[in-house]
Structures are given as structure tokens and as C-alpha cells.
C-alpha positions as a Markdown table, in Angstrom:
| # | Residue | x | y | z |
|---|---|---|---|---|
| 1 | Met | -31.0 | 54.7 | -21.7 |
| 2 | Ala | -32.7 | 52.5 | -18.6 |
| 3 | Lys | -36.2 | 52.2 | -19.7 |
| 4 | Lys | -35.3 | 51.3 | -23.5 |
| 5 | Ile | -33.6 | 47.8 | -22.6 |
| 6 | Phe | -36.4 | 46.9 | -19.8 |
| 7 | Lys | -38.6 | 47.9 | -22.5 |
| 8 | Arg | -36.6 | 44.9 | -25.0 |
| 9 | Phe | -36.8 | 42.3 | -22.3 |
| 10 | Thr | -40.9 | 42.9 | -22.3 |
| 11 | Thr | -41.6 | 42.5 | -25.7 |
| 12 | Glu | -39.3 | 38.8 | -25.4 |
| 13 | Gly | -41.8 | 38.4 | -22.8 |
| 14 | Gln | -44.7 | 38.8 | -25.3 |
| 15 | Lys | -42.9 | 36.7 | -27.4 |
| 16 | Leu | -43.4 | 34.3 | -24.5 |
| 17 | Leu | -47.0 | 35.1 | -23.5 |
| 18 | Ser | -48.6 | 34.5 | -27.1 |
| 19 | Ser | -46.6 | 31.1 | -27.3 |
| 20 | Gly | -48.6 | 29.4 | -24.8 |
| 21 | Lys | -45.4 | 27.3 | -22.8 |
| 22 | Leu | -46.6 | 29.4 | -20.1 |
| 23 | Ala | -50.7 | 28.3 | -20.3 |
| 24 | Val | -49.9 | 26.5 | -16.6 |
| 25 | Leu | -50.0 | 30.2 | -14.9 |
| 26 | Gly | -53.5 | 30.2 | -16.1 |
| 27 | Asn | -54.7 | 33.7 | -16.5 |
| 28 | Arg | -52.7 | 35.6 | -13.7 |
| 29 | Ile | -49.6 | 35.7 | -15.9 |
| 30 | His | -51.6 | 38.0 | -18.8 |
| 31 | Asp | -52.0 | 40.2 | -16.4 |
| 32 | Pro | -50.6 | 44.1 | -18.2 |
| 33 | Asn | -48.7 | 44.8 | -14.6 |
| 34 | Leu | -46.3 | 41.8 | -15.1 |
| 35 | Trp | -44.9 | 42.6 | -18.3 |
| 36 | His | -45.2 | 46.8 | -18.2 |
| 37 | Leu | -43.2 | 49.0 | -16.7 |
| 38 | Asn | -45.3 | 51.8 | -14.0 |
| 39 | Arg | -44.1 | 53.2 | -11.1 |
| 40 | Asn | -46.0 | 50.4 | -9.2 |
| 41 | Ser | -45.5 | 47.3 | -11.7 |
| 42 | Val | -41.7 | 48.5 | -10.3 |
| 43 | Ala | -42.0 | 49.0 | -7.1 |
| 44 | Arg | -43.7 | 45.6 | -6.5 |
| 45 | Ala | -40.9 | 44.2 | -8.6 |
| 46 | Phe | -38.1 | 45.0 | -6.3 |
| 47 | Phe | -39.6 | 44.4 | -3.8 |
| 48 | Ala | -40.4 | 40.6 | -4.3 |
| 49 | Gly | -36.5 | 39.7 | -6.7 |
| 50 | Leu | -35.0 | 41.5 | -3.5 |
| 51 | Phe | -37.5 | 39.9 | -0.5 |
| 52 | Ala | -36.9 | 36.8 | -2.7 |
| 53 | Gly | -32.7 | 37.1 | -3.2 |
| 54 | Phe | -32.9 | 38.1 | 0.5 |
| 55 | Ala | -34.6 | 35.4 | 2.6 |
| 56 | Phe | -34.3 | 32.9 | 0.1 |
| 57 | Ile | -30.4 | 32.7 | 0.5 |
| 58 | Leu | -30.3 | 29.5 | 1.8 |
| 59 | Phe | -33.0 | 28.1 | -0.6 |
| 60 | Pro | -32.8 | 26.9 | -4.0 |
| 61 | Phe | -35.5 | 28.4 | -6.4 |
| 62 | Gln | -34.8 | 31.9 | -5.5 |
| 63 | Met | -35.6 | 33.2 | -9.2 |
| 64 | Leu | -38.8 | 30.9 | -8.8 |
| 65 | Ile | -39.9 | 32.3 | -5.5 |
| 66 | Ala | -39.5 | 35.8 | -6.1 |
| 67 | Ala | -41.4 | 35.1 | -9.6 |
| 68 | Ile | -44.3 | 33.3 | -7.4 |
| 69 | Ile | -44.3 | 36.6 | -5.5 |
| 70 | Ala | -43.7 | 39.0 | -7.9 |
| 71 | Ile | -47.3 | 37.6 | -10.1 |
| 72 | Trp | -49.3 | 37.5 | -7.0 |
| 73 | Leu | -48.5 | 40.6 | -5.8 |
| 74 | Arg | -48.9 | 42.0 | -10.4 |
| 75 | Gly | -45.4 | 43.4 | -10.1 |
| 76 | Asn | -43.2 | 43.6 | -12.9 |
| 77 | Leu | -42.1 | 39.9 | -13.9 |
| 78 | Pro | -38.4 | 40.3 | -15.3 |
| 79 | Ile | -37.4 | 43.0 | -13.2 |
| 80 | Ser | -38.2 | 40.8 | -9.9 |
| 81 | Val | -36.3 | 37.6 | -11.3 |
| 82 | Gly | -33.1 | 39.3 | -11.7 |
| 83 | Leu | -33.2 | 41.2 | -8.9 |
| 84 | Val | -32.5 | 37.8 | -7.1 |
| 85 | Trp | -29.3 | 38.1 | -8.3 |
| 86 | Val | -28.3 | 40.9 | -5.8 |
| 87 | Ser | -27.3 | 37.4 | -3.4 |
| 88 | Asn | -24.8 | 35.8 | -5.3 |
| 89 | Pro | -21.6 | 33.1 | -4.8 |
| 90 | Leu | -19.7 | 36.4 | -4.1 |
| 91 | Thr | -22.3 | 39.2 | -2.0 |
| 92 | Ser | -23.3 | 35.6 | -0.3 |
| 93 | Pro | -20.9 | 35.6 | 2.7 |
| 94 | Pro | -21.6 | 38.6 | 3.6 |
| 95 | Ile | -24.8 | 38.6 | 3.8 |
| 96 | Leu | -25.0 | 35.1 | 5.6 |
| 97 | Tyr | -22.9 | 37.0 | 8.2 |
| 98 | Ala | -25.5 | 40.2 | 8.3 |
| 99 | Ala | -28.0 | 37.1 | 9.0 |
| 100 | Leu | -26.1 | 35.3 | 11.3 |
| 101 | Lys | -25.8 | 37.9 | 13.5 |
| 102 | Ile | -29.3 | 39.6 | 13.0 |
| 103 | Gly | -31.1 | 36.1 | 13.8 |
| 104 | Ser | -28.4 | 35.3 | 16.8 |
| 105 | Phe | -29.1 | 38.9 | 18.6 |
| 106 | Phe | -33.3 | 37.5 | 18.2 |
| 107 | Ile | -32.5 | 34.2 | 19.7 |
| 108 | Pro | -29.5 | 34.6 | 21.9 |
| 109 | Asn | -26.9 | 32.0 | 22.7 |
| 110 | Thr | -27.4 | 29.5 | 20.1 |
| 111 | Val | -24.4 | 30.4 | 17.8 |
| 112 | Asn | -21.5 | 29.2 | 20.0 |
| 113 | Phe | -18.6 | 28.9 | 17.4 |
| 114 | Asp | -15.8 | 30.7 | 15.9 |
| 115 | Leu | -15.7 | 32.0 | 12.9 |
| 116 | Asn | -12.0 | 32.3 | 12.2 |
| 117 | Ala | -12.9 | 28.2 | 12.5 |
| 118 | Leu | -15.2 | 28.6 | 9.8 |
| 119 | Leu | -13.1 | 30.8 | 7.3 |
| 120 | Ser | -10.3 | 28.1 | 7.5 |
| 121 | Phe | -11.8 | 24.9 | 6.0 |
| 122 | Asp | -9.3 | 22.6 | 5.5 |
| 123 | Trp | -9.7 | 21.2 | 2.0 |
| 124 | Ser | -7.4 | 18.4 | 2.4 |
| 125 | His | -7.9 | 14.5 | 2.3 |
| 126 | Asp | -6.9 | 13.9 | 6.1 |
| 127 | Ser | -9.2 | 16.3 | 7.9 |
| 128 | Leu | -11.8 | 17.0 | 5.2 |
| 129 | Leu | -14.4 | 14.5 | 6.8 |
| 130 | Ser | -13.7 | 16.0 | 9.6 |
| 131 | Glu | -14.0 | 19.1 | 8.7 |
| 132 | Ala | -17.2 | 18.2 | 7.2 |
| 133 | Thr | -18.4 | 17.3 | 10.2 |
| 134 | Asn | -17.8 | 20.4 | 12.1 |
| 135 | Leu | -19.4 | 22.2 | 9.2 |
| 136 | Phe | -22.1 | 20.1 | 9.4 |
| 137 | Arg | -22.3 | 21.0 | 13.2 |
| 138 | Ile | -22.4 | 24.7 | 13.0 |
| 139 | Ile | -25.4 | 24.3 | 10.8 |
| 140 | Lys | -26.9 | 22.0 | 12.7 |
| 141 | Asp | -26.1 | 25.1 | 15.3 |
| 142 | Thr | -26.8 | 27.7 | 13.4 |
| 143 | Trp | -30.0 | 27.2 | 10.8 |
| 144 | Arg | -32.7 | 28.7 | 13.5 |
| 145 | Pro | -31.1 | 32.2 | 13.5 |
| 146 | Leu | -29.7 | 32.1 | 10.2 |
| 147 | Leu | -33.1 | 32.0 | 8.8 |
| 148 | Leu | -34.5 | 34.4 | 11.3 |
| 149 | Gly | -31.4 | 36.8 | 10.0 |
| 150 | Ser | -32.5 | 36.1 | 5.9 |
| 151 | Phe | -36.4 | 37.1 | 6.6 |
| 152 | Ile | -35.5 | 40.0 | 8.4 |
| 153 | Ile | -32.7 | 41.4 | 6.3 |
| 154 | Gly | -35.1 | 40.3 | 2.8 |
| 155 | Thr | -38.0 | 41.9 | 4.9 |
| 156 | Ala | -35.8 | 45.2 | 5.5 |
| 157 | Phe | -34.3 | 44.9 | 2.0 |
| 158 | Gly | -37.8 | 44.5 | 0.0 |
| 159 | Ile | -39.3 | 47.4 | 1.9 |
| 160 | Ser | -36.6 | 49.4 | 1.4 |
| 161 | Gly | -36.4 | 49.0 | -1.9 |
| 162 | Tyr | -39.6 | 48.9 | -2.6 |
| 163 | Phe | -40.1 | 53.0 | -1.3 |
| 164 | Ala | -36.8 | 53.8 | -3.2 |
| 165 | Val | -39.0 | 53.3 | -5.9 |
| 166 | Gln | -41.6 | 54.8 | -5.7 |
| 167 | Leu | -39.5 | 57.9 | -4.8 |
| 168 | Phe | -37.5 | 57.9 | -7.1 |
| 169 | Trp | -40.3 | 57.0 | -10.2 |
| 170 | Arg | -42.2 | 60.4 | -8.9 |
| 171 | Trp | -38.4 | 62.4 | -8.2 |
| 172 | His | -37.8 | 61.6 | -12.0 |
| 173 | Val | -41.3 | 62.6 | -12.7 |
| 174 | Ile | -41.3 | 65.8 | -11.7 |
| 175 | Arg | -38.2 | 66.6 | -12.5 |
| 176 | Thr | -38.6 | 66.2 | -16.5 |
| 177 | Trp | -42.3 | 68.2 | -15.5 |
| 178 | Asn | -39.9 | 70.7 | -14.3 |
| 179 | Lys | -38.4 | 70.2 | -17.7 |
| 180 | Arg | -40.8 | 70.4 | -19.7 |
| 181 | Gln | -42.3 | 72.9 | -18.4 |
| 182 | Leu | -38.9 | 75.4 | -18.1 |
| 183 | Asp | -38.3 | 74.5 | -21.8 |
| 184 | Arg | -41.8 | 75.8 | -22.7 |
| 185 | Ile | -41.3 | 79.3 | -21.3 |
| 186 | Arg | -37.2 | 79.3 | -22.9 |
| 187 | Lys | -39.7 | 79.0 | -26.1 |
| 188 | Arg | -42.4 | 82.1 | -25.6 |
């Protein structure tokens, strides 16, 4: 079922390739692994998408970064770009909090603010300027551990996603082979 959905998107990719709109990317964009579904290209796409989604959570153009990494690693392009949305407006706050905690573990004594003060942002016009000033001070104090933590999380989730796809794909192929073998035995 999922393979049919992804195949539909890959045919759209073939139309995009033949249109010439991606000529600026050169010959690398014509690599079949960028558009076909096989174990290695999907696993590389999971690494590229999850790494870009978590490691570059503070930066715009995460999908472009995931696409560049997928092209470089020869991973499936649509899957890598789609996986970036694992970090969305709903999941970003807990990801950023975890990144800050992990980063502050490796860079100690850099985070010195109350989390409740950050979460209780006052949007009234009277104190908006002071709240914005406080927010910029917090960002100035925490950008190093936040970047380090998000890079660590991105690397961990990217590598985990890569190996999870490799293991799942292998399990699925073995299960399919065993099922075919049982069907052949039953038909005899």
C-alpha cells in the first residue's frame, strides 16, 4: 500500500526531470536512486530527512537542506524532503527543549534562565517590548547549546532512522520470502 503511494510520487518526479526545470542541478539529479524505492535509497533518505529536520530546526529552508543532503548521499529525494516535516510547529517546542537540555549538558553553565519565564510570554502591548528584549537575551545566552543539542539529536535520529529502515526492509523481505515458501509448500 505505502509502496504504491510512493511510486505515484516518483512518476511525478520523472515528469519533473524530463521538463528541464532542474537542469541547474546538473547530472547528479538524474541518478535513479533519487527517484526509485530500494532499501539503500530509502534508508539514506531517512537519514537526510531526519537529520535536516532535527539538526537544522532553527534554520529556514530545511527541505532544501534535506534535498541537498539526499542528492549528495544518493537517497530518495521525495522521502527525504517529506521527512523534514517531523519538526513542525507542534513538535518544535519539545524538540527545542530537548536540544537545549542536551546541549547544555555538553556546554555547561551557559543556560541560566527560568523556563517558566520563557513560557509565560506576555503579549500585551504594555510589556511587549520588554518581553521581546528578554526573549532576545535568552536566545543570545542559549544559541550555542541549542545548536549543539539540535545537531546531536539530528545525528542520532538520522542514524537511527537509517538503521531502522535497513532492519525493517530486511525483515519485510524475509517475511515475504517465507510466506511465498509456505504458499508453495501448501500448493503441493
